[in-house]
N, C-alpha and C positions, 0 to 999 in steps of 0.2 A: 504494499499500499504506499502511496506517495504521500510525503508530509504536505501539510496545508501551506500553500505558497503565499497566503494572504490576498488572494484575489477575490475571495468571496465565493468561489466556486467549490463545492464539496467534492473532492477527489474520490472519496469512498462511495458516494452514491452516483457520481456522474452528472448530478443535477446542476442546474445554473441558478440555484437559489442564491439570492444576493445577501451578503452579510449585512446585518442590521446597520452598521456604521456606514457602509457604502450607500445603502438605501437612504438613510438620513441625509447624507450629503447630496444625493441626486435630488431629493425633494427640496432641499435648501436652494440648490442651484436653479431648479424650476421656478421657485418663488422669485428669486432674484432676476431671473429672465424675463419672466412675465411682468413683474413690477417695473423693471427696467423699460420694457417696451412701452407700458402704459405712461411712465414718466416722459419718455421721448415724445410720444404722441402729443402729451399735453404741452410740452415746450413748443413743439411745432405748431400746435394750435395758436399759442400766444403770438408767435412769430408771425403766422399768416394773417392773423387779425390785425396786427400792427401794421402790416403791410397793405391792409384793406381787402384782402382775400378771405372774406368772411365765410363763404361757402366751404372753402378748403379747410377753414378753422373749424367749422362744425363737424366736417367729416373726421378730422383728427380727434376731435372730442369723442366721437362715437368709437373710433378705433381704440382710444385710452380706455373707454369704459369696457369694451370687449375684452381687451387685455387684463384689465382688472378683475373681471369676472372669473377669467381663468385662474388667476392667482388666488382670488378669494375661494374658488372651489377647491384648489389644492390645500389652502389652509384649513378649510372646512373638513375635508377628509382627514386631515391629521388631527384635528380636534375630535372628530367622530371616533377614530381609532383609539385615541386616549381615553375617551369616555368608556370605550369597550375593554379597557385595561391593557391595550397595547401601547405602552408609553414610548414616546419618541426620546431619543437621546438628545439632550440639550447641549449643543455645541457652540462654539463661537460663530461659526458659519451659519448655524440656524438663527442665532440672535441677529446676525448681520442681514439674513434674509427678512426677518421680521421688520427690521429697521427700514430696509428698502421698500417693503410693502406699505409701510406707514407714510414714508416720504412720497411715495408714488400716489397714495390716496389724497394726501394733502395738495400735491402739485395738481392733480386732476380737479379737485375742488377749485383751486385758484384759478386754473386755466378756463373753467366755465365762468367764472366771475369776470375774468378779464375779456373774454370773448363777448360776453354780454354787454360789458362797458363799450367795447369798440363798436358793437352793433348799434347801441344807443347813440354814440357820437356820430355814427355813419348816417342814422336817421335824422339827425338834426342838421346835418350839412347839405 
């Protein structure tokens, strides 16, 4: 029997069951990616609104919302698993992921406000 090489693959069973630590990192990276996409779309919305491209700004807000739904669904799944007794390992990268999620939520809310302000200014001109 081969020794465990730390890959998360169980050599004795031949399965590709993921090591819980690797699984936790993958979940955190998924949260970071989705939150990052949402934040980027929010920033693009603000820039587009500032340039007067309000239609594109609204499209970006919708993309930011969809990315945030994906991130929130990931987080909800993790919470649901914890409630079932399958506790997630709290690592620095998971804390970092949650921080990204919070920052992206705030940025999305602010982007909606900025776009609304630019729309209001545009209507007055």
